[in-house]
KOLTORVEX-286675 format. One record per atom (N, C-alpha, C): residue in one letter; residue number from 0; y, x, z. Coordinates in pm, 1 decimal. Layout:
N
{rest: A&nr: NUM&north: Y&east: X&up: Z}
...
//
This chain:
87
{rest: M&nr: 0&north: -100.1&east: 84.0&up: 13.0}
{rest: M&nr: 0&north: 1.1&east: -1.2&up: -0.2}
{rest: M&nr: 0&north: 145.5&east: 70.6&up: -10.7}
{rest: L&nr: 1&north: 136.4&east: 203.2&up: 73.0}
{rest: L&nr: 1&north: 215.8&east: 253.7&up: 120.4}
{rest: L&nr: 1&north: 248.7&east: 351.8&up: -62.9}
{rest: D&nr: 2&north: 116.1&east: 405.0&up: -88.9}
{rest: D&nr: 2&north: 164.1&east: 449.8&up: -250.4}
{rest: D&nr: 2&north: 241.0&east: 350.1&up: -323.0}
{rest: A&nr: 3&north: 180.4&east: 241.0&up: -318.6}
{rest: A&nr: 3&north: 293.7&east: 143.0&up: -423.0}
{rest: A&nr: 3&north: 409.4&east: 142.0&up: -398.8}
{rest: Q&nr: 4&north: 432.7&east: 154.2&up: -277.1}
{rest: Q&nr: 4&north: 585.0&east: 131.4&up: -250.8}
{rest: Q&nr: 4&north: 655.8&east: 276.8&up: -272.8}
{rest: L&nr: 5&north: 617.3&east: 391.3&up: -227.8}
{rest: L&nr: 5&north: 681.2&east: 495.7&up: -250.9}
{rest: L&nr: 5&north: 672.2&east: 491.4&up: -404.2}
{rest: T&nr: 6&north: 596.9&east: 504.8&up: -497.8}
{rest: T&nr: 6&north: 599.9&east: 500.7&up: -675.7}
{rest: T&nr: 6&north: 737.5&east: 391.7&up: -688.6}
{rest: A&nr: 7&north: 735.2&east: 288.1&up: -633.0}
{rest: A&nr: 7&north: 842.1&east: 185.0&up: -664.8}
{rest: A&nr: 7&north: 985.5&east: 259.3&up: -662.3}
{rest: L&nr: 8&north: 985.2&east: 282.5&up: -529.0}
{rest: L&nr: 8&north: 1127.9&east: 352.7&up: -508.3}
{rest: L&nr: 8&north: 1177.6&east: 482.3&up: -573.9}
{rest: F&nr: 9&north: 1046.8&east: 593.0&up: -554.5}
{rest: F&nr: 9&north: 1095.0&east: 697.7&up: -684.7}
{rest: F&nr: 9&north: 1131.0&east: 669.5&up: -802.0}
{rest: S&nr: 10&north: 1067.6&east: 561.7&up: -888.8}
{rest: S&nr: 10&north: 1092.4&east: 492.3&up: -1016.7}
{rest: S&nr: 10&north: 1255.0&east: 447.7&up: -1035.2}
{rest: G&nr: 11&north: 1297.2&east: 395.4&up: -903.7}
{rest: G&nr: 11&north: 1413.1&east: 337.1&up: -925.5}
{rest: G&nr: 11&north: 1531.8&east: 401.0&up: -944.2}
{rest: S&nr: 12&north: 1621.6&east: 345.8&up: -1028.5}
{rest: S&nr: 12&north: 1766.7&east: 428.9&up: -1084.3}
{rest: S&nr: 12&north: 1834.2&east: 487.7&up: -959.8}
{rest: V&nr: 13&north: 1831.8&east: 452.0&up: -855.7}
{rest: V&nr: 13&north: 1942.9&east: 535.5&up: -722.5}
{rest: V&nr: 13&north: 1853.3&east: 619.0&up: -713.1}
{rest: F&nr: 14&north: 1686.6&east: 627.6&up: -699.7}
{rest: F&nr: 14&north: 1650.7&east: 767.1&up: -623.5}
{rest: F&nr: 14&north: 1635.5&east: 823.6&up: -731.4}
{rest: R&nr: 15&north: 1624.4&east: 826.8&up: -826.2}
{rest: R&nr: 15&north: 1608.5&east: 926.1&up: -963.6}
{rest: R&nr: 15&north: 1747.2&east: 987.0&up: -984.8}
{rest: R&nr: 16&north: 1853.8&east: 931.0&up: -916.2}
{rest: R&nr: 16&north: 1975.7&east: 1020.9&up: -922.3}
{rest: R&nr: 16&north: 1981.8&east: 1080.7&up: -789.5}
{rest: V&nr: 17&north: 1913.7&east: 1032.7&up: -682.2}
{rest: V&nr: 17&north: 1904.7&east: 1116.1&up: -564.4}
{rest: V&nr: 17&north: 1836.9&east: 1273.1&up: -585.9}
{rest: L&nr: 18&north: 1715.6&east: 1194.4&up: -697.4}
{rest: L&nr: 18&north: 1629.7&east: 1348.8&up: -682.1}
{rest: L&nr: 18&north: 1686.0&east: 1421.3&up: -824.5}
{rest: N&nr: 19&north: 1804.0&east: 1401.1&up: -921.9}
{rest: N&nr: 19&north: 1858.4&east: 1466.6&up: -989.7}
{rest: N&nr: 19&north: 1976.9&east: 1557.6&up: -935.9}
{rest: N&nr: 20&north: 2022.7&east: 1550.4&up: -799.7}
{rest: N&nr: 20&north: 2105.4&east: 1559.8&up: -705.9}
{rest: N&nr: 20&north: 2221.2&east: 1518.1&up: -783.8}
{rest: E&nr: 21&north: 2236.1&east: 1400.7&up: -807.1}
{rest: E&nr: 21&north: 2362.1&east: 1351.3&up: -858.1}
{rest: E&nr: 21&north: 2450.7&east: 1286.6&up: -761.6}
{rest: P&nr: 22&north: 2595.1&east: 1276.4&up: -735.0}
{rest: P&nr: 22&north: 2628.3&east: 1224.7&up: -635.3}
{rest: P&nr: 22&north: 2632.7&east: 1073.5&up: -626.5}
{rest: L&nr: 23&north: 2593.9&east: 981.2&up: -523.7}
{rest: L&nr: 23&north: 2599.4&east: 826.8&up: -452.6}
{rest: L&nr: 23&north: 2739.8&east: 792.1&up: -425.8}
{rest: S&nr: 24&north: 2750.4&east: 672.8&up: -495.9}
{rest: S&nr: 24&north: 2857.8&east: 565.0&up: -417.8}
{rest: S&nr: 24&north: 2806.9&east: 523.6&up: -285.3}
{rest: L&nr: 25&north: 2908.9&east: 459.9&up: -207.3}
{rest: L&nr: 25&north: 2815.7&east: 398.4&up: -81.9}
{rest: L&nr: 25&north: 2778.8&east: 265.3&up: -112.3}
{rest: V&nr: 26&north: 2779.3&east: 240.2&up: -253.2}
{rest: V&nr: 26&north: 2719.2&east: 120.5&up: -286.5}
{rest: V&nr: 26&north: 2591.7&east: 145.0&up: -326.2}
{rest: D&nr: 27&north: 2546.7&east: 259.7&up: -339.9}
{rest: D&nr: 27&north: 2416.7&east: 303.4&up: -380.6}
{rest: D&nr: 27&north: 2351.3&east: 345.4&up: -252.7}
{rest: I&nr: 28&north: 2425.9&east: 409.4&up: -154.1}
{rest: I&nr: 28&north: 2318.4&east: 441.9&up: -61.6}
{rest: I&nr: 28&north: 2303.2&east: 298.1&up: 35.8}
{rest: N&nr: 29&north: 2382.9&east: 194.4&up: -37.4}
{rest: N&nr: 29&north: 2305.4&east: 45.3&up: 72.1}
{rest: N&nr: 29&north: 2243.1&east: 5.3&up: 7.1}
{rest: I&nr: 30&north: 2217.4&east: 49.0&up: -130.3}
{rest: I&nr: 30&north: 2082.1&east: 0.0&up: -223.7}
{rest: I&nr: 30&north: 1978.4&east: 67.9&up: -173.8}
{rest: L&nr: 31&north: 1998.1&east: 166.4&up: -156.7}
{rest: L&nr: 31&north: 1858.8&east: 293.7&up: -93.8}
{rest: L&nr: 31&north: 1841.8&east: 248.6&up: 17.5}
{rest: T&nr: 32&north: 1943.1&east: 225.3&up: 82.7}
{rest: T&nr: 32&north: 1888.2&east: 206.6&up: 247.2}
{rest: T&nr: 32&north: 1803.2&east: 34.3&up: 268.2}
{rest: T&nr: 33&north: 1866.0&east: -70.5&up: 151.7}
{rest: T&nr: 33&north: 1797.2&east: -194.2&up: 164.0}
{rest: T&nr: 33&north: 1636.1&east: -149.4&up: 138.5}
{rest: V&nr: 34&north: 1660.4&east: -93.0&up: 29.4}
{rest: V&nr: 34&north: 1514.9&east: -131.3&up: -29.1}
{rest: V&nr: 34&north: 1401.4&east: -17.3&up: 52.7}
{rest: L&nr: 35&north: 1462.2&east: 54.3&up: 131.9}
{rest: L&nr: 35&north: 1348.2&east: 154.1&up: 211.0}
{rest: L&nr: 35&north: 1323.4&east: 33.9&up: 312.8}
{rest: I&nr: 36&north: 1465.3&east: -48.9&up: 358.1}
{rest: I&nr: 36&north: 1418.4&east: -117.6&up: 497.8}
{rest: I&nr: 36&north: 1348.5&east: -222.5&up: 432.3}
{rest: G&nr: 37&north: 1347.9&east: -260.5&up: 292.8}
{rest: G&nr: 37&north: 1282.9&east: -394.5&up: 247.7}
{rest: G&nr: 37&north: 1098.1&east: -379.3&up: 182.9}
{rest: S&nr: 38&north: 1088.7&east: -248.0&up: 190.9}
{rest: S&nr: 38&north: 943.6&east: -138.0&up: 173.7}
{rest: S&nr: 38&north: 906.8&east: -128.6&up: 301.6}
{rest: N&nr: 39&north: 978.5&east: -104.1&up: 411.1}
{rest: N&nr: 39&north: 886.0&east: -139.9&up: 586.7}
{rest: N&nr: 39&north: 866.1&east: 46.3&up: 567.2}
{rest: I&nr: 40&north: 963.2&east: 144.2&up: 453.4}
{rest: I&nr: 40&north: 906.3&east: 268.1&up: 502.1}
{rest: I&nr: 40&north: 1030.8&east: 342.0&up: 611.1}
{rest: P&nr: 41&north: 1006.8&east: 414.0&up: 712.5}
{rest: P&nr: 41&north: 1053.6&east: 433.8&up: 829.6}
{rest: P&nr: 41&north: 1165.9&east: 564.4&up: 763.0}
{rest: F&nr: 42&north: 1259.3&east: 561.2&up: 784.1}
{rest: F&nr: 42&north: 1320.4&east: 665.7&up: 770.2}
{rest: F&nr: 42&north: 1426.7&east: 741.8&up: 882.8}
{rest: D&nr: 43&north: 1510.3&east: 831.5&up: 846.5}
{rest: D&nr: 43&north: 1624.0&east: 861.1&up: 931.9}
{rest: D&nr: 43&north: 1773.1&east: 935.7&up: 833.1}
{rest: T&nr: 44&north: 1891.5&east: 863.7&up: 851.9}
{rest: T&nr: 44&north: 1944.1&east: 986.4&up: 845.0}
{rest: T&nr: 44&north: 2083.5&east: 1045.5&up: 922.9}
{rest: A&nr: 45&north: 2125.8&east: 1102.2&up: 891.9}
{rest: A&nr: 45&north: 2257.1&east: 1218.8&up: 911.8}
{rest: A&nr: 45&north: 2356.6&east: 1248.5&up: 796.0}
{rest: F&nr: 46&north: 2487.0&east: 1208.9&up: 888.8}
{rest: F&nr: 46&north: 2583.9&east: 1180.5&up: 773.8}
{rest: F&nr: 46&north: 2672.8&east: 1361.5&up: 806.2}
{rest: A&nr: 47&north: 2751.0&east: 1413.7&up: 714.1}
{rest: A&nr: 47&north: 2826.3&east: 1474.9&up: 739.8}
{rest: A&nr: 47&north: 2986.7&east: 1482.9&up: 674.4}
{rest: A&nr: 48&north: 3077.7&east: 1421.0&up: 710.2}
{rest: A&nr: 48&north: 3184.6&east: 1425.4&up: 661.9}
{rest: A&nr: 48&north: 3242.8&east: 1536.4&up: 606.3}
{rest: G&nr: 49&north: 3309.1&east: 1501.4&up: 464.7}
{rest: G&nr: 49&north: 3327.5&east: 1586.3&up: 394.8}
{rest: G&nr: 49&north: 3431.3&east: 1660.5&up: 474.4}
{rest: T&nr: 50&north: 3469.0&east: 1826.6&up: 383.6}
{rest: T&nr: 50&north: 3629.8&east: 1901.7&up: 451.3}
{rest: T&nr: 50&north: 3666.5&east: 1977.9&up: 310.7}
{rest: R&nr: 51&north: 3741.3&east: 2025.4&up: 355.2}
{rest: R&nr: 51&north: 3775.2&east: 2136.0&up: 226.0}
{rest: R&nr: 51&north: 3706.5&east: 2176.7&up: 154.4}
{rest: K&nr: 52&north: 3637.6&east: 2252.3&up: 241.4}
{rest: K&nr: 52&north: 3494.5&east: 2337.3&up: 189.9}
{rest: K&nr: 52&north: 3371.6&east: 2251.2&up: 134.0}
{rest: N&nr: 53&north: 3347.9&east: 2201.7&up: 175.4}
{rest: N&nr: 53&north: 3223.5&east: 2117.8&up: 158.9}
{rest: N&nr: 53&north: 3213.9&east: 1956.9&up: 106.4}
{rest: P&nr: 54&north: 3142.8&east: 1869.7&up: 50.0}
{rest: P&nr: 54&north: 3163.9&east: 1768.4&up: 0.4}
{rest: P&nr: 54&north: 3091.9&east: 1655.2&up: 164.9}
{rest: A&nr: 55&north: 3142.4&east: 1573.1&up: 165.5}
{rest: A&nr: 55&north: 3091.1&east: 1436.1&up: 209.3}
{rest: A&nr: 55&north: 2918.8&east: 1442.3&up: 156.5}
{rest: S&nr: 56&north: 2787.2&east: 1432.4&up: 261.8}
{rest: S&nr: 56&north: 2671.2&east: 1390.6&up: 222.6}
{rest: S&nr: 56&north: 2604.7&east: 1319.8&up: 362.1}
{rest: I&nr: 57&north: 2512.4&east: 1288.4&up: 305.8}
{rest: I&nr: 57&north: 2398.1&east: 1260.0&up: 380.8}
{rest: I&nr: 57&north: 2249.4&east: 1319.3&up: 363.8}
{rest: Q&nr: 58&north: 2186.9&east: 1311.2&up: 484.0}
{rest: Q&nr: 58&north: 2090.1&east: 1396.3&up: 484.4}
{rest: Q&nr: 58&north: 1930.5&east: 1269.0&up: 522.5}
{rest: L&nr: 59&north: 1847.6&east: 1238.0&up: 406.8}
{rest: L&nr: 59&north: 1759.4&east: 1105.3&up: 401.5}
{rest: L&nr: 59&north: 1662.9&east: 1184.0&up: 450.7}
{rest: T&nr: 60&north: 1569.7&east: 1155.1&up: 581.3}
{rest: T&nr: 60&north: 1463.6&east: 1205.7&up: 559.3}
{rest: T&nr: 60&north: 1343.9&east: 1040.6&up: 580.0}
{rest: L&nr: 61&north: 1278.7&east: 1076.2&up: 498.5}
{rest: L&nr: 61&north: 1146.4&east: 952.2&up: 511.6}
{rest: L&nr: 61&north: 1020.6&east: 1038.3&up: 580.9}
{rest: H&nr: 62&north: 988.1&east: 924.0&up: 630.8}
{rest: H&nr: 62&north: 853.4&east: 952.9&up: 714.1}
{rest: H&nr: 62&north: 746.6&east: 863.8&up: 643.4}
{rest: I&nr: 63&north: 668.1&east: 957.0&up: 587.9}
{rest: I&nr: 63&north: 572.5&east: 897.5&up: 483.9}
{rest: I&nr: 63&north: 422.2&east: 875.5&up: 601.1}
{rest: N&nr: 64&north: 357.0&east: 988.2&up: 694.5}
{rest: N&nr: 64&north: 283.3&east: 951.5&up: 822.6}
{rest: N&nr: 64&north: 338.7&east: 1060.5&up: 918.0}
{rest: P&nr: 65&north: 276.8&east: 1016.0&up: 1029.2}
{rest: P&nr: 65&north: 307.9&east: 1140.8&up: 1122.2}
{rest: P&nr: 65&north: 282.1&east: 1296.3&up: 1132.6}
{rest: T&nr: 66&north: 238.4&east: 1324.0&up: 1003.7}
{rest: T&nr: 66&north: 246.2&east: 1485.7&up: 980.1}
{rest: T&nr: 66&north: 298.6&east: 1503.2&up: 792.4}
{rest: T&nr: 67&north: 389.3&east: 1423.3&up: 771.9}
{rest: T&nr: 67&north: 474.7&east: 1441.0&up: 642.2}
{rest: T&nr: 67&north: 571.7&east: 1331.9&up: 632.5}
{rest: T&nr: 68&north: 684.7&east: 1430.8&up: 643.8}
{rest: T&nr: 68&north: 790.7&east: 1374.7&up: 587.8}
{rest: T&nr: 68&north: 885.1&east: 1446.2&up: 437.2}
{rest: M&nr: 69&north: 953.3&east: 1337.9&up: 398.9}
{rest: M&nr: 69&north: 1019.5&east: 1390.5&up: 287.4}
{rest: M&nr: 69&north: 1164.2&east: 1446.6&up: 283.2}
{rest: V&nr: 70&north: 1241.4&east: 1496.5&up: 310.5}
{rest: V&nr: 70&north: 1391.6&east: 1523.9&up: 325.5}
{rest: V&nr: 70&north: 1460.1&east: 1574.4&up: 214.9}
{rest: F&nr: 71&north: 1573.3&east: 1451.5&up: 184.8}
{rest: F&nr: 71&north: 1642.5&east: 1482.2&up: 100.7}
{rest: F&nr: 71&north: 1782.4&east: 1464.5&up: 111.3}
{rest: V&nr: 72&north: 1852.3&east: 1564.4&up: 45.5}
{rest: V&nr: 72&north: 2036.1&east: 1559.8&up: 90.1}
{rest: V&nr: 72&north: 2091.5&east: 1510.9&up: -35.0}
{rest: V&nr: 73&north: 2155.9&east: 1385.0&up: -16.5}
{rest: V&nr: 73&north: 2246.4&east: 1308.7&up: -100.0}
{rest: V&nr: 73&north: 2419.9&east: 1325.7&up: -100.8}
{rest: S&nr: 74&north: 2461.1&east: 1385.3&up: -181.8}
{rest: S&nr: 74&north: 2586.9&east: 1411.6&up: -188.0}
{rest: S&nr: 74&north: 2681.8&east: 1291.2&up: -221.8}
{rest: L&nr: 75&north: 2756.2&east: 1297.9&up: -135.4}
{rest: L&nr: 75&north: 2873.2&east: 1157.6&up: -200.9}
{rest: L&nr: 75&north: 2978.8&east: 1170.4&up: -255.0}
{rest: E&nr: 76&north: 3004.8&east: 1302.7&up: -314.0}
{rest: E&nr: 76&north: 3085.1&east: 1370.6&up: -415.2}
{rest: E&nr: 76&north: 2995.4&east: 1532.6&up: -466.8}
{rest: P&nr: 77&north: 3120.7&east: 1546.3&up: -591.8}
{rest: P&nr: 77&north: 3016.6&east: 1705.6&up: -590.4}
{rest: P&nr: 77&north: 3086.1&east: 1833.9&up: -560.7}
{rest: G&nr: 78&north: 2981.3&east: 1888.5&up: -531.2}
{rest: G&nr: 78&north: 2948.7&east: 2022.5&up: -455.1}
{rest: G&nr: 78&north: 2845.2&east: 2029.8&up: -383.3}
{rest: S&nr: 79&north: 2868.1&east: 2147.1&up: -324.0}
{rest: S&nr: 79&north: 2756.2&east: 2217.6&up: -241.2}
{rest: S&nr: 79&north: 2752.4&east: 2145.4&up: -125.1}
{rest: S&nr: 80&north: 2664.1&east: 2082.8&up: -21.4}
{rest: S&nr: 80&north: 2653.3&east: 1985.9&up: 90.3}
{rest: S&nr: 80&north: 2673.8&east: 2139.0&up: 226.9}
{rest: V&nr: 81&north: 2672.2&east: 2034.2&up: 336.5}
{rest: V&nr: 81&north: 2645.0&east: 2126.1&up: 454.5}
{rest: V&nr: 81&north: 2558.8&east: 2165.2&up: 487.3}
{rest: F&nr: 82&north: 2452.9&east: 2024.1&up: 459.1}
{rest: F&nr: 82&north: 2324.2&east: 2022.9&up: 466.3}
{rest: F&nr: 82&north: 2248.5&east: 2110.6&up: 403.7}
{rest: S&nr: 83&north: 2154.1&east: 2202.9&up: 473.6}
{rest: S&nr: 83&north: 2107.3&east: 2335.7&up: 373.7}
{rest: S&nr: 83&north: 1946.3&east: 2317.1&up: 323.7}
{rest: P&nr: 84&north: 1918.4&east: 2301.3&up: 241.2}
{rest: P&nr: 84&north: 1776.9&east: 2304.5&up: 235.5}
{rest: P&nr: 84&north: 1684.4&east: 2319.9&up: 318.9}
{rest: S&nr: 85&north: 1547.4&east: 2268.5&up: 338.0}
{rest: S&nr: 85&north: 1481.2&east: 2289.0&up: 431.8}
{rest: S&nr: 85&north: 1389.8&east: 2427.6&up: 380.9}
{rest: P&nr: 86&north: 1336.6&east: 2522.0&up: 447.1}
{rest: P&nr: 86&north: 1236.3&east: 2658.2&up: 403.7}
{rest: P&nr: 86&north: 1097.9&east: 2599.6&up: 340.5}
//
């Protein structure tokens, strides 16, 4: 069941933009969270406000199972995010 939900999530236009590292609008972020909640996929978000050096961004963590998580950095503006990629 979760596989089908993740496949549907990843094939959506908003999530494809996340995977392509394209900036998202707040409307897109709301769509993404609505889809995650509607699909009953647990997730966490962390917001970093934009500065003169770094754009505003969100770190999205999807909890797939107790030992597997997926972390995505979502830019809200063009530029390099405050969040660093996980090793």
